[in-house]
N, C-alpha and C positions, 0 to 999 in steps of 0.2 A: 391355726395356731397363733397364739399372742403371747409375747414375752416368755417364750420357751414353755408355754402352758398349752397342752393339747386340749381342745374342747371338742365335744360331739353335740351336733345340732339335731334336734328332732322337733318337728312341729313348731318351729320358731322359738324353741327354748334351747339353751345351751347348758350342757352337763359336763362337769370335770371327770366323773367317773362313768365308765362304759356300762357298768351294771345298772346305774340309775337310769341312763338313757334307755337301756334294753327293757327294764322293768316298765318304764313309762310307755314304750312302744307296744309291749304286749297288752297293756291296759287299754291303749287305744284301739288295737285290733279286736279285742274281746268286747268292746262297747262299755267298759267300766267307767270311762271318762264321759261325764255328762257336759261339764263346762270346758270347752277346749281352751279358754283363755285362762283358766286358773292354773297358777304356777305349781308344778308338781314337785315332789320331794327331791332335793338334791340339784335343782335346776336354778339357772340364773336367767332372767328376762332378756329377750332378744336384744332390746336397744341398749342394755348396759354393757353388752360385749361389742355390739356392732358399732358403737360410738367411738371405740378406740381405733387409733390408726394402726398401721402395720399389722393388720389382721389377715392371715394367709389361709386359704382353703388348700389343704394338701391331699385330700382324698374325699371321694363321694361314693356311697354304695347303698344298695338296697339289701336289708337283711334278708327278706324273703327270696330276693333274686339269687343271692349267694347260695342259699340252701337249695333252691331249685336247680341251679346250674351244677351244684354239688362238685366242687373241685377236690373234695376230700378223698373219695374212693380211688381215683387214679394214683394219687400220691401214696396212699396206704398199700394198695395192692402192689404197686412197684417195689415198695420197700420190703414187702413180705416175700414176694414170689419171683423177684427178678432173677433170671438165670436158671430157673427150675424148669426142666422138661418132664414129660410123662414118665420116662423110665427111672428118673431119679425119684420122683414122687411116689412111684408104685413099690418101691422097696419095703421089705418087711411087712407085707400085707397093708400097704398104704399108710404105714405109721407116720411117715414124713408128711404126707398130704393132710392127715388129721391134725398134726401139730400145727401145720400152717393155717388150717382153718381156725383153730383156737387162737392162734396168735393174731390173725386178722380180725376176729370178732373182738378180742380184747383191745386192739388198737382203736376201734370205733368206740367201744365203751369208754375208753380213756378220754377220747375227744368229747363225749357227751357227759363227762363227770361222774361215771358210775363205776363201781368196783369190778374187777376182772372175774371172769368165770373160771371154774376149776373142773377138770375131768372127774367124772364119776363112773367107776367100773360096772356098776349095776345098770345105769342109763345107757352105757356103751353096748351092753348085752341086748337091751331093748331096741336100740338103734339099729344093731346088726341084723336082729330078727326082723325088723320092719324093712330094711333094705333088701334082705333076702326075698321077701314076700313081693316087694315092688318089682324086683328083677326077674321074678319067676314067670314063665309063660302060663302058668296055671292061674285061674281066676280066683285068687285069695281075697277074702274080705278083710280089709285093713282098717282097724278101728283106732280112733283117737283115744287118748288117755284123758280122764276127767281132770286130774290135778297136775298133768304134765303138758308142756308145750311141745309142739313138733313142727319142724320145717323140712320139707323134702325137696330134693333137687334131682333133675335128670339131665346130664350133660354128656356131649361127646368126650371121649377120652382126652383128646388134645385141649379141651377147655375145662378140664376137672377143677382147676384152681380159680375158676371164676364164680363158683357157687355162691360164696358169701358176699362177694362184690355185687352180684346180681340181686341178692336179697336187699342189701343196703341201699342200692340205687333205686329200687322200686319203693322202699320206705321213704327215702328222702324226697322223691319226686311227687309223692302223693299226700304226705302227712300234712294235716291242717294245723299248723303251729298256733295261729292266732285265734281260731274259732273254737266253737264248742262242739260241732258236728265232726266226729272223727270216723264215721262209718265209711268203709272203703274196702274193696277187695284186697288192698295191700296193707291193711292195718295190722295184720298179723305179723308183718316183718318188723314191726316195732319190738318184737321178741328179742332181736339182736342187742338192743341197747336198753333193755327193760331192767331197772334198777333192782327190784327185789329177786330177780333170777339170780341164782348162785352157782348152779352146777349144770353141766352138759355132757351128753354122751353122743359120740359120732360113729355112725355105721356106714359101710360102703359094700357094694356088690357090682361086679362087672358082668355084662352080657352083651354079646354082639357088638363090641366096640362102644358100648354105652355104659356110663358109670351112674349108679343109682346111690344117692347120697342122703342120709337121714340124720337129722339132729333132734335130740330129745332133751328138753330143758326142764329144770326144776328150781324153784316153783314155776308154775305156768305164768306166762305174761301175755301181753297183746290184747288185753280186754279189761275194761273198767279201770278206774284210778289212774288214768293216763297222767294226770298233773303230777302225781307222786312218783311216777316211774319213768316218764320220758321227758328228757330235757334237751334244750337246744345245744348245738356245739358250743363249747366254752370259748370265751372271748379271745383267749391267747391263740387258740387254734384257728379261730376266725380270722385274725389279723394275718397269721402266717399264710394261710391258704388263700386269702384274698389278695395278698401281696404277690403270692406265687402266680395266681391266675392273671393278674395285671401285667406282671413282667413278661409272661409268655405271649401276651397280646401286643407287646411293643415291637 
Protein backbone atom coordinates (compact mmCIF):
# COMPACT_ATOMS: atom_id res chain seq x y z
CA UNK A 1 0.00 0.00 0.00
CA UNK A 2 1.22 3.50 -0.85
CA UNK A 3 -0.55 6.78 -0.05
CA UNK A 4 -3.74 4.86 0.80
CA UNK A 5 -3.64 3.18 -2.63
CA UNK A 6 -3.74 -0.61 -2.69
CA UNK A 7 -1.45 -2.19 -5.31
CA UNK A 8 -1.29 -5.81 -6.49
CA UNK A 9 2.12 -7.10 -7.57
CA UNK A 10 2.54 -9.89 -10.13
CA UNK A 11 5.77 -10.78 -11.96
CA UNK A 12 7.37 -7.48 -10.89
CA UNK A 13 4.51 -5.39 -12.26
CA UNK A 14 2.11 -3.43 -10.07
CA UNK A 15 -1.63 -3.22 -10.75
CA UNK A 16 -4.24 -0.92 -9.25
CA UNK A 17 -7.09 -3.25 -10.23
CA UNK A 18 -7.26 -6.85 -9.05
CA UNK A 19 -8.98 -7.95 -12.28
CA UNK A 20 -6.03 -6.66 -14.36
CA UNK A 21 -3.57 -8.56 -12.19
CA UNK A 22 -5.67 -11.72 -12.36
CA UNK A 23 -6.02 -11.51 -16.16
CA UNK A 24 -2.26 -11.11 -16.47
CA UNK A 25 -1.68 -14.04 -14.13
CA UNK A 26 -3.95 -16.28 -16.22
CA UNK A 27 -2.09 -15.33 -19.40
CA UNK A 28 1.22 -16.13 -17.70
CA UNK A 29 -0.03 -19.57 -16.68
CA UNK A 30 -1.48 -20.35 -20.10
CA UNK A 31 1.73 -19.39 -21.92
CA UNK A 32 0.18 -16.47 -23.81
CA UNK A 33 2.86 -14.09 -22.56
CA UNK A 34 5.98 -14.40 -24.73
CA UNK A 35 7.96 -11.40 -23.50
CA UNK A 36 7.92 -11.41 -19.69
CA UNK A 37 9.36 -7.89 -19.61
CA UNK A 38 6.61 -6.33 -21.74
CA UNK A 39 4.30 -4.16 -19.64
CA UNK A 40 0.79 -5.65 -19.54
CA UNK A 41 -2.46 -3.73 -19.72
CA UNK A 42 -3.31 -1.88 -16.52
CA UNK A 43 0.18 -2.31 -15.06
CA UNK A 44 2.79 0.08 -13.72
CA UNK A 45 6.43 -0.89 -13.93
CA UNK A 46 8.04 -2.16 -10.76
CA UNK A 47 10.65 0.57 -10.30
CA UNK A 48 8.08 3.39 -10.55
CA UNK A 49 6.27 2.11 -7.46
CA UNK A 50 9.23 0.73 -5.52
CA UNK A 51 11.04 4.06 -5.79
CA UNK A 52 8.47 5.63 -3.45
CA UNK A 53 9.01 5.68 0.26
CA UNK A 54 6.39 4.44 2.71
CA UNK A 55 5.46 1.42 0.61
CA UNK A 56 3.98 -1.31 2.84
CA UNK A 57 3.30 -4.95 2.03
CA UNK A 58 0.03 -5.81 3.77
CA UNK A 59 -0.61 -9.30 2.35
CA UNK A 60 0.92 -11.93 0.12
CA UNK A 61 -0.82 -14.96 -1.34
CA UNK A 62 -0.71 -17.42 -4.18
CA UNK A 63 -3.96 -17.60 -6.15
CA UNK A 64 -3.56 -21.32 -7.01
CA UNK A 65 -2.71 -22.06 -3.39
CA UNK A 66 -5.91 -20.45 -2.15
CA UNK A 67 -7.96 -22.39 -4.69
CA UNK A 68 -6.17 -25.64 -3.84
CA UNK A 69 -6.57 -25.17 -0.08
CA UNK A 70 -10.21 -24.21 -0.71
CA UNK A 71 -11.33 -22.29 2.38
CA UNK A 72 -14.70 -21.72 0.71
CA UNK A 73 -16.61 -24.97 1.17
CA UNK A 74 -16.27 -25.09 4.96
CA UNK A 75 -17.71 -21.60 5.29
CA UNK A 76 -20.56 -22.23 2.85
CA UNK A 77 -21.39 -25.65 4.30
CA UNK A 78 -21.55 -24.27 7.84
CA UNK A 79 -23.76 -21.38 6.76
CA UNK A 80 -26.23 -23.70 5.00
CA UNK A 81 -26.29 -26.72 7.31
CA UNK A 82 -25.31 -25.60 10.80
CA UNK A 83 -27.57 -27.19 13.42
CA UNK A 84 -29.30 -29.56 10.98
CA UNK A 85 -29.47 -33.23 12.00
CA UNK A 86 -30.75 -36.21 10.04
CA UNK A 87 -34.22 -36.28 11.64
CA UNK A 88 -34.77 -32.66 10.69
CA UNK A 89 -33.48 -33.10 7.14
CA UNK A 90 -35.57 -36.24 6.53
CA UNK A 91 -38.92 -34.50 7.09
CA UNK A 92 -41.45 -34.42 4.24
CA UNK A 93 -39.62 -37.02 2.16
CA UNK A 94 -36.29 -35.18 2.47
CA UNK A 95 -37.72 -31.92 1.17
CA UNK A 96 -35.55 -29.89 3.57
CA UNK A 97 -32.45 -31.86 2.56
CA UNK A 98 -33.13 -31.17 -1.12
CA UNK A 99 -33.68 -27.46 -0.44
CA UNK A 100 -30.36 -27.41 1.38
CA UNK A 101 -28.60 -29.03 -1.57
CA UNK A 102 -29.99 -26.40 -3.94
CA UNK A 103 -29.06 -23.58 -1.58
CA UNK A 104 -25.49 -24.87 -1.23
CA UNK A 105 -25.09 -25.29 -5.00
CA UNK A 106 -26.27 -21.73 -5.57
CA UNK A 107 -23.91 -20.38 -2.90
CA UNK A 108 -20.98 -21.86 -4.83
CA UNK A 109 -22.37 -20.58 -8.12
CA UNK A 110 -22.62 -17.09 -6.67
CA UNK A 111 -18.95 -17.23 -5.66
CA UNK A 112 -18.01 -18.18 -9.23
CA UNK A 113 -20.14 -15.42 -10.74
CA UNK A 114 -22.82 -17.54 -12.46
CA UNK A 115 -26.64 -17.46 -12.14
CA UNK A 116 -28.45 -19.72 -9.65
CA UNK A 117 -30.15 -22.97 -10.60
CA UNK A 118 -33.89 -23.51 -10.25
CA UNK A 119 -35.78 -26.72 -9.54
CA UNK A 120 -37.48 -28.58 -12.36
CA UNK A 121 -40.24 -31.08 -11.55
CA UNK A 122 -39.57 -33.26 -14.60
CA UNK A 123 -35.86 -33.49 -13.79
CA UNK A 124 -36.78 -34.36 -10.20
CA UNK A 125 -38.84 -37.32 -11.42
CA UNK A 126 -35.88 -38.52 -13.47
CA UNK A 127 -33.57 -38.08 -10.48
CA UNK A 128 -35.96 -39.98 -8.19
CA UNK A 129 -36.13 -42.84 -10.67
CA UNK A 130 -32.34 -42.94 -10.93
CA UNK A 131 -31.93 -42.90 -7.14
CA UNK A 132 -34.43 -45.74 -6.81
CA UNK A 133 -32.40 -47.87 -9.23
CA UNK A 134 -29.15 -47.06 -7.44
CA UNK A 135 -30.62 -48.12 -4.10
CA UNK A 136 -32.21 -51.31 -5.43
CA UNK A 137 -30.53 -54.67 -4.69
CA UNK A 138 -31.45 -55.68 -8.24
CA UNK A 139 -28.83 -55.20 -10.91
CA UNK A 140 -30.46 -52.39 -12.89
CA UNK A 141 -28.73 -50.90 -15.92
CA UNK A 142 -28.45 -47.19 -15.22
CA UNK A 143 -27.96 -45.12 -18.34
CA UNK A 144 -26.77 -41.56 -18.59
CA UNK A 145 -28.70 -38.96 -20.57
CA UNK A 146 -27.22 -37.51 -23.74
CA UNK A 147 -28.30 -33.92 -23.14
CA UNK A 148 -28.62 -33.95 -19.33
CA UNK A 149 -25.84 -33.95 -16.77
CA UNK A 150 -25.89 -36.17 -13.72
CA UNK A 151 -23.97 -36.50 -10.47
CA UNK A 152 -24.61 -39.33 -8.01
CA UNK A 153 -23.65 -39.61 -4.35
CA UNK A 154 -23.85 -42.47 -1.85
CA UNK A 155 -23.53 -41.37 1.78
CA UNK A 156 -24.19 -42.72 5.28
CA UNK A 157 -27.39 -41.18 6.59
CA UNK A 158 -25.53 -39.10 9.18
CA UNK A 159 -23.43 -37.54 6.37
CA UNK A 160 -26.26 -36.91 3.91
CA UNK A 161 -25.66 -33.16 3.90
CA UNK A 162 -22.02 -33.54 2.80
CA UNK A 163 -22.81 -34.62 -0.78
CA UNK A 164 -22.49 -31.23 -2.51
CA UNK A 165 -19.51 -30.19 -0.41
CA UNK A 166 -17.71 -33.39 -1.45
CA UNK A 167 -18.46 -32.66 -5.12
CA UNK A 168 -17.15 -29.11 -4.82
CA UNK A 169 -14.02 -30.14 -2.91
CA UNK A 170 -13.11 -32.67 -5.61
CA UNK A 171 -13.67 -30.07 -8.32
CA UNK A 172 -11.58 -27.38 -6.61
CA UNK A 173 -8.72 -29.73 -5.73
CA UNK A 174 -8.18 -31.00 -9.28
CA UNK A 175 -9.35 -28.35 -11.75
CA UNK A 176 -6.51 -26.98 -13.89
CA UNK A 177 -7.31 -23.26 -13.91
CA UNK A 178 -4.26 -22.04 -15.77
CA UNK A 179 -3.65 -24.82 -18.28
CA UNK A 180 -5.33 -26.14 -21.38
CA UNK A 181 -5.49 -29.81 -20.33
CA UNK A 182 -8.58 -30.32 -18.20
CA UNK A 183 -8.88 -34.09 -18.54
CA UNK A 184 -9.48 -35.54 -15.08
CA UNK A 185 -11.68 -38.05 -13.29
CA UNK A 186 -13.04 -35.10 -11.32
CA UNK A 187 -13.75 -32.75 -14.22
CA UNK A 188 -17.43 -33.68 -14.24
CA UNK A 189 -17.86 -31.97 -10.87
CA UNK A 190 -17.47 -28.64 -12.65
CA UNK A 191 -21.17 -29.23 -13.41
CA UNK A 192 -21.88 -27.61 -10.03
CA UNK A 193 -20.71 -24.17 -11.23
CA UNK A 194 -21.32 -24.58 -14.99
CA UNK A 195 -22.66 -21.25 -16.26
CA UNK A 196 -24.99 -22.48 -19.02
CA UNK A 197 -26.74 -24.98 -16.74
CA UNK A 198 -30.10 -23.55 -15.65
CA UNK A 199 -32.14 -26.26 -13.91
CA UNK A 200 -31.71 -29.22 -11.58
CA UNK A 201 -33.73 -32.12 -10.25
CA UNK A 202 -32.79 -33.92 -7.04
CA UNK A 203 -33.80 -37.46 -6.10
CA UNK A 204 -33.14 -39.49 -2.94
CA UNK A 205 -33.64 -43.06 -1.73
CA UNK A 206 -32.67 -44.72 1.55
CA UNK A 207 -31.62 -48.35 1.95
CA UNK A 208 -29.88 -49.98 4.94
CA UNK A 209 -28.87 -46.69 6.56
CA UNK A 210 -27.38 -45.47 3.30
CA UNK A 211 -28.81 -42.58 1.27
CA UNK A 212 -28.54 -42.53 -2.52
CA UNK A 213 -28.69 -39.04 -4.00
CA UNK A 214 -29.01 -38.18 -7.69
CA UNK A 215 -28.74 -34.78 -9.31
CA UNK A 216 -29.93 -34.25 -12.90
CA UNK A 217 -28.84 -31.00 -14.58
CA UNK A 218 -30.09 -29.19 -17.69
CA UNK A 219 -28.44 -28.26 -19.94
CA UNK A 220 -25.60 -30.71 -19.48
CA UNK A 221 -22.23 -29.32 -18.38
CA UNK A 222 -18.78 -30.57 -17.49
CA UNK A 223 -17.46 -31.04 -21.03
CA UNK A 224 -16.13 -28.72 -23.75
CA UNK A 225 -16.35 -24.91 -23.67
CA UNK A 226 -14.78 -24.71 -20.21
CA UNK A 227 -13.57 -21.12 -20.66
CA UNK A 228 -17.12 -19.97 -21.37
CA UNK A 229 -18.66 -21.81 -18.43
CA UNK A 230 -16.19 -22.26 -15.57
CA UNK A 231 -14.86 -19.17 -13.82
CA UNK A 232 -12.58 -18.71 -10.81
CA UNK A 233 -13.92 -17.52 -7.49
CA UNK A 234 -14.71 -13.80 -7.78
CA UNK A 235 -12.24 -11.43 -6.21
CA UNK A 236 -14.55 -10.14 -3.46
CA UNK A 237 -15.10 -13.69 -2.20
CA UNK A 238 -11.40 -14.45 -2.59
CA UNK A 239 -10.45 -11.55 -0.33
CA UNK A 240 -13.02 -12.49 2.30
CA UNK A 241 -12.12 -16.17 2.47
CA UNK A 242 -8.37 -15.57 2.30
CA UNK A 243 -8.68 -13.12 5.17
CA UNK A 244 -10.79 -15.63 7.09
CA UNK A 245 -8.16 -18.35 6.56
CA UNK A 246 -5.33 -16.09 7.70
CA UNK A 247 -7.21 -15.02 10.82
CA UNK A 248 -7.83 -18.64 11.78
CA UNK A 249 -4.11 -19.40 11.50
CA UNK A 250 -3.14 -16.60 13.92
